ROMAR-7560 format. One record per residue (C-alpha): residue number from 1; x, y, z. Coordinates in steps of 0.001 Angstrom, whole numbers, plus 500000, padded with zeros to 6 digits. Layout:
    nr     east    north       up
   NUM        X        Y        Z
...
//
This chain:
    nr     east    north       up
     1   499993   500176   499987
     2   501612   503352   498967
     3   501126   506159   501713
     4   501605   509857   500860
     5   504005   511719   503215
     6   504522   514582   505731
     7   500678   514939   506048
     8   499813   517929   508559
     9   497719   516722   511440
    10   495211   519216   512721
    11   493461   518922   516209
    12   490163   520218   514505
    13   490079   516609   512644
    14   487844   514306   514460
    15   489906   511252   513710
    16   493150   511964   511945
    17   496051   509527   510527
    18   497407   509438   513998
    19   494120   508935   515689
    20   493375   505830   513342
    21   496501   504520   513800
    22   495821   504579   517688
    23   492295   503179   517334
    24   493637   500314   514739
    25   496080   499563   517617
    26   493869   499704   520540
    27   491355   497087   518833
    28   492097   493881   517474
    29   490285   491746   514693
    30   489293   488074   515062
    31   488740   485259   512612
    32   490337   485059   509163
    33   488067   487344   507522
    34   490679   490259   507133
    35   490931   492338   504285
    36   494431   492357   502827
    37   496518   494914   500983
    38   498541   494177   497858
    39   501465   493345   500181
    40   499382   490551   501418
    41   499362   491889   505054
    42   496272   492472   507140
    43   494604   495661   507008
    44   494236   497411   510106
    45   490438   497453   511260
    46   488538   500358   512858
    47   488364   500261   516440
    48   484815   498366   516870
    49   483895   494839   516114
    50   483428   494264   512331
    51   479636   494570   511428
    52   477597   491507   510570
    53   474289   493105   509794
    54   472788   492842   506526
    55   470121   495578   506592
    56   469762   499119   507277
    57   467091   501029   509292
    58   464229   502339   507409
    59   464812   504214   503943
    60   463895   507944   504058
    61   462360   509909   501251
    62   463408   513839   500421
    63   462652   516000   497437
    64   466062   517139   495991
    65   466483   518664   492326
    66   464474   516554   489512
    67   464314   513792   492126
    68   462744   512314   495614
    69   465721   510360   496731
    70   465563   507244   498729
    71   468528   507157   501262
    72   469222   505997   504094
    73   471369   507557   507213
    74   473287   506504   510438
    75   475022   508123   512922
    76   474979   511318   514877
    77   473036   514152   512992
    78   475684   516646   514081
    79   478781   514175   512943
    80   480994   514671   510292
    81   478721   514009   506927
    82   480088   511253   504799
    83   477975   510417   501647
    84   478417   506802   499916
    85   477860   506362   496524
    86   476756   502997   494948
    87   477809   501755   491139
    88   475735   499406   488677
    89   474548   496859   488974
    90   474461   497233   492798
    91   472571   499638   495168
    92   473226   500975   498705
    93   473865   497691   500195
    94   477249   497821   499063
    95   477852   499790   502228
    96   475738   497778   504760
    97   478834   496697   506620
    98   480664   500345   506212
    99   478086   502622   507371
   100   477884   501016   511067
   101   481522   501284   510945
   102   481640   504803   510045
   103   478606   505801   512285
   104   480268   504032   515462
   105   482988   506772   514825
   106   480669   509519   514900
   107   479965   510137   511145
   108   476874   511071   509985
   109   476399   508286   506974
   110   474094   509097   504248
   111   473917   506182   501455
   112   471520   507203   498446
   113   470084   505383   495864
   114   471038   506721   492479
   115   468618   507753   490244
   116   466874   504884   488406
   117   467277   502734   491586
   118   465399   501721   494608
   119   462906   503848   495838
   120   464177   507300   494060
   121   461764   508555   491644
   122   461845   511602   489396
   123   459214   514076   490842
   124   457754   514609   486891
   125   456924   511874   484249
   126   458041   514945   481812
   127   461934   514901   483104
   128   463972   512993   480430
   129   465568   509761   481722
   130   468931   511203   481406
   131   471808   509222   482517
   132   474825   511289   481673
   133   477659   511769   484349
   134   477031   515421   485084
   135   473127   514370   485933
   136   474308   512435   488603
   137   476653   514869   490169
   138   474031   517410   490296
   139   471647   514808   491987
   140   473877   514544   494905
   141   474578   518165   495366
   142   470946   518734   495420
   143   470571   516065   497920
   144   473283   517829   500121
   145   471460   520927   499393
   146   468113   519488   500706
   147   469829   517722   503639
   148   471525   521078   504332
   149   475028   519228   504030
   150   477368   521908   502953
   151   480240   519813   502643
   152   481064   516215   503018
   153   483486   513200   502437
   154   482509   511472   499268
   155   483232   507828   498521
   156   482358   505771   495774
   157   483050   503157   493125
   158   481890   502304   489703
   159   478941   505157   488971
   160   479315   506770   492439
   161   483184   507024   491903
   162   482647   509066   488753
   163   480091   510863   490440
   164   482109   511873   493529
   165   485344   512532   491193
   166   482901   515230   489333
   167   481873   516801   492536
   168   485359   516851   493940
   169   486850   518193   490377
   170   484209   521142   490090
   171   482824   521976   493316
   172   485660   521143   495639
   173   484060   523619   498165
   174   481212   520745   498915
   175   483946   517886   499154
   176   486002   517736   502010
   177   487835   514270   500965
   178   487628   511923   498359
   179   487534   507747   498123
   180   487480   507081   494554
   181   487807   503306   493903
   182   489455   502583   490166
   183   490786   506145   490455
   184   489910   508929   487970
   185   486912   507754   486088
   186   485492   511650   484796
   187   484474   510905   480943
   188   485560   512501   477926
   189   482983   511041   475318
   190   485047   512067   472242
   191   488067   510295   473737
   192   485711   507616   474801
   193   485226   506472   471432
   194   489108   505256   470962
   195   489204   501493   470974
   196   491087   499932   474014
   197   492918   496448   473655
   198   490530   493647   472714
   199   490721   492003   475922
   200   489382   495381   477680
   201   486853   495727   475078
   202   485654   492218   475831
   203   485187   492991   479648
   204   482955   495780   478683
   205   480580   493358   476866
   206   477111   494644   478158
   207   477978   498602   477003
   208   477872   497258   473622
   209   474554   494956   474423
   210   472837   497951   475589
   211   473412   499833   472306
   212   471309   497455   470489
   213   467620   497438   470919
   214   467957   493468   471507
   215   469822   494538   474674
   216   467125   496891   476060
   217   464810   493950   475819
   218   467393   491518   477286
   219   467829   494038   480146
   220   464094   494302   480760
   221   463581   490518   480726
   222   466835   489265   482426
   223   467573   492249   484498
   224   468447   489897   487783
   225   470266   487387   485809
   226   472249   489776   483653
   227   473305   491420   486940
   228   474319   488387   488905
   229   476503   487610   485619
   230   478024   490937   486145
   231   478740   490692   489527
   232   480629   487130   489379
   233   482737   488483   486369
   234   483518   491804   488083
   235   484270   489965   491500
   236   485847   486608   490900
   237   486745   485762   494542
   238   483787   487316   496310
   239   481598   484400   497261
   240   478311   486088   498093
   241   475205   484189   498898
   242   471489   484637   497172
   243   470189   486642   500090
   244   473060   488954   499524
   245   472148   489403   495733
   246   468435   489385   496140
   247   468688   492175   498502
   248   470247   494279   496038
   249   468131   493155   493170
   250   465273   494419   494730
   251   466421   497646   493585
   252   466432   497016   489786
   253   462552   497304   490249
   254   462856   500809   489596
   255   460456   501969   487073
   256   463119   504085   485539
   257   465945   501175   485854
   258   466079   500298   482252
   259   466062   503644   480733
   260   468820   504831   483226
   261   471090   502259   482865
   262   470529   502032   478893
   263   471059   506040   478318
   264   474182   505944   480861
   265   476042   503318   478673
   266   474896   505018   475361
   267   475693   508236   476338
   268   479184   507174   476999
   269   479519   505646   473706
   270   478395   508914   472022
   271   475008   507209   470862
   272   472502   509101   473256
   273   472578   513034   473182
   274   473051   514828   476450
   275   470895   517468   477421
   276   471457   521014   476303
   277   471302   522170   480292
   278   474570   520032   481101
   279   476592   521368   478204
   280   478625   523502   480023
   281   479482   521060   482606
   282   480099   518412   480202
   283   482560   520972   478389
   284   484734   521344   481776
   285   484769   517665   482267
   286   485973   517053   479074
   287   488817   519120   479717
   288   489626   516509   482397
   289   490229   518975   485411
   290   492367   517809   488291
   291   491063   516787   491784
   292   492602   518886   494473
   293   490889   517416   497512
   294   492627   515119   499744
   295   492229   511768   497865
   296   492536   507998   498490
   297   492272   506126   495485
   298   491686   502274   495917
   299   492002   499559   493493
   300   490596   495974   493536
   301   493440   493739   492797
   302   491018   491027   491177
   303   488595   494129   489525
   304   488743   493077   485673
   305   488528   497060   485248
   306   491407   498106   487244
   307   494004   499583   484964
   308   497810   498402   485697
   309   500572   500087   487536
   310   498768   500559   491138
   311   497391   503740   490409
   312   499914   505323   488388
   313   497641   505327   485292
   314   495760   508153   487079
   315   497873   509605   489835
   316   498552   512933   488049
   317   494775   513576   488191
   318   495254   513986   492025
   319   497079   516745   493122
   320   496524   517112   496568
   321   497041   515055   499707
   322   496976   511820   498315
   323   497374   507975   498891
   324   496673   504459   496716
   325   495301   501160   497986
   326   495245   497913   496060
   327   493149   495377   497871
   328   492806   491647   497456
   329   489253   491995   496247
   330   487093   492495   493174
   331   484897   495668   491555
   332   482373   495865   494471
   333   485466   497410   497241
   334   483217   498450   499835
   335   480729   495214   500141
   336   484023   493155   499736
   337   486314   494693   501793
   338   484034   497004   504267
   339   486530   497473   507012
   340   489291   498420   504675
   341   487206   500632   503008
   342   485811   502369   506262
   343   489361   503009   507375
   344   490225   504354   504332
   345   487247   507090   504766
   346   488673   507565   508326
   347   492315   507960   506905
   348   491232   510421   504293
   349   489547   512659   506905
   350   492554   512889   508557
   351   494610   514547   505531
//
């Protein structure tokens, strides 16, 4: 695991890097379920017994921007805010074990369903079911406004990492620190038209499937089977059970799920037009802005989409205080390695 040097600690931090180290030293981890870094050494846990819960408290709803957002919340209402963002084909349950770990450390943890998932709904039937990257970022900013959260630690993977990256890059005043799985994921649609090596293209098979009407029908008919297939490919060492998958698969019953998934992947390929109201933001994102907020990037060693080089492929895009970790897990890092993920949040808070 690579770590940044010379971090300045502040007494204003609830848990800085030194405090996190003290917590890890004070409490042990039992059993053989420790996450391990790229060195094979156990990752130090947070200072509480690993969570074993499989469900959240009640899902709350709040109007925010174009949406009525479904979200779960844990921890003290006056705690330092952390917003955890899921990917596809996943949902808030990626953070079902991370959330209590952070809440026990005094954080206010918010985990929203992204548009098209779970109980999140569009407020108007006339709103385009747009899924370009800037729309997701503005959804989260609107949620922060609705919850009166001025600034938060943002953490995510897959669609969630991209969303967090965008907010950190364009609205750094809203992002205290960042956890980004697979690094810098902001999309330049024109650059994305350039083919990658065949092995990489093969891993993205569903992206091209969704470009066809056959793919739309396939997603409608086989949304659960398709998602489970992607889970197994994305995380070849994760032995999830049927109950774990089914808890997430319930989120795919959202009436806008198919429209959002299809538009997202078609937009990335340049096959779906974005909305004019997002054009100025997309122009800024196409320039690949650097991210200046404190950041930890995480790669899953067995994630088929992890770029080679232990973070070197995107290192120059992060110009603030920075560290990189490679964990021996697959794509769904927070659910496969919840303690390591939660510890990363605490650590980046101390940067």
